[in-house]
N, C-alpha and C positions, 0 to 999 in steps of 0.2 A: 504494500500500500504506500502511495506517495504521501509525503508529509504535507500538512496543511500550510498553505501560504497565507500568512496573516499580515495585514498592514494596518497600523493604527496611527492616526494623527492626533490622538488624545493623549496629553501628558499623563504618565503613570501607567499606561497600558502598553505592554511591549509588543513588538512586531517580530516576525520571523523573516521578513524581507524588508529591505530599505526602500524608501521612496525613489523610484528610478527617474532618470532624466527624461526618458521617453515613455509617455503614457501607454503606448502599445505593449510595453513589457508587463502590464497589469492584466493581460488577457486571461490568464489562468489563476487569478486571485481567488482564494477560497473564502476569506473573510476580510471585510473592511470595517474599521471602527472609526467613526467620524463624529463631529459635533454639529449641532444645529443652533442657529441664532434665535429661533423663535418656534413655538409650537402652537397648533390650532386644535382646541378641544373638540370643536364641531365635527371634524372629520379625521382626527388623529394624524394630521400632516405635520411635517417639520420643514421649516424654511432653511435652506442651505444656500449660502452665497459664497462665492470664491472667485479669485482671479487665477487660481492654479488649475490648469487643464488636467494635471495628474489626479487631483482630488475629484474633479468631475468624472474622469474616466473610471476611477475606482468605485464610485457610487453605482455605476451602471454595468461594470464588468465583473465585479465580485459576485460569487455565487450567493453569499450571505452578507448582509449589511446590518451593523448595529450603530444606532445614532444615539449619542448622549445629549440630553437636553436638560437645561436648568428649569426646575419647576416654576420659578418666578417669571420665566419668559413665556409661559403659556397664556394665550389669549382665547376669548370665547369663540370667535368666528373669523371667517376670512375678511370681513369688512374691517374688523379691528386690526387684523394682521397687516393688511395693505396700508392702513393708516400709520403703522409703525415702521414699515420697511422702506428703504430707498432702493428702488429697482435699478437705479443707474449707478449705484456705488460699486458694483462688481461686474466683471465680464460675464459671469454666469450666476443665475439664481433660479431655484426651483422649489416648489412644494413637493416633498417626497412623502407618499402616503401608503406605500406597500407595493408588493409585487404586482406586475401586470398579469392579467388573465385574459385569455382569448379561447374561443371555441370555433373560430371561423373556418379552420381547415378540417374538413371531414368531420365536423361536430365533435372533435376530440379536444378536451380541455388541456390547455398548455399554460403552466404557471411560470412566470419569469421570462417570457419571450423577449421582453424589451427592458431587461434589467435583472436584478437579483431575484432568486427564488424565494428568499425570505428576508423580511425587514423587521427589526425589533427596535423599539424606542426605549431607552432607559432614562427615567426621569430622576434627577438628583436634586437634593435640597440646596 
């Protein structure tokens, strides 16, 4: 069995791989651990904004994603979230709300076709 490839950009959580210069090197990432700036209670989404293409690539290429979110940053709905964020502050920003699901092809359910197979939010005080 191949060892898990873990990348964390959260201080205090160790990685088994270093953040590479080329985002393409993250294609076989097992687990990515990142941080969100804001959470939305209404739909369980996390706002992630970055200027680093490697962070963005890790969010969508990793098989499993864990996002750490400060409880104090959770707002009630998307209206409140948009009032608090500056969408021009970073080159990339997205609300991440879980794995994609589709049954378009031959009526077979596919989870994670457009990103990770699993997403977990960890809320810290």
